[in-house]
C-alpha positions, 0 to 999 in steps of 0.5 A: 016958381023956384027962388034962389034961396030954394036951390041946393048947390054951390053954383048955377050953370047956364049953358047953350049948346048952339052958341057954345056959351057957358056961365058959372055963377056962385049962388051966394053972389046971385043972391046978393045981386038979385036978392035971395027970394028972386025968381030963378026964371027972372035971373035966367032972363037977366043972365041970358039977355045978351044972347043974340037969339033971345027974344022977348016972351010973346014976340013972334019970330020971322018964321018957324025955323027962326033960332031961339035961345036954348040956354039951359040951367043946371046946378053944380052939385058937390060930388061925394066921390071927391071926399075921402072915406072915413077911417074910423 
């Protein structure tokens, strides 16, 4: 499993298309809140625990068509296109 200190980027993005929820989290803040060696999966579970479709691991849903949380993790990478080219 990856840890927060292993991630390269400035922000962690957690987005869920069916719910239209999106959260931007600063990696420095998450490292301070959960510790720099926190597992990314554990941080994901803690940040998405308010989702109404989140179920504990191993719990069966009422049927096979039951909705589940579909939040995805992305990293906000600084774009090199925004940087001005060097004139030297």
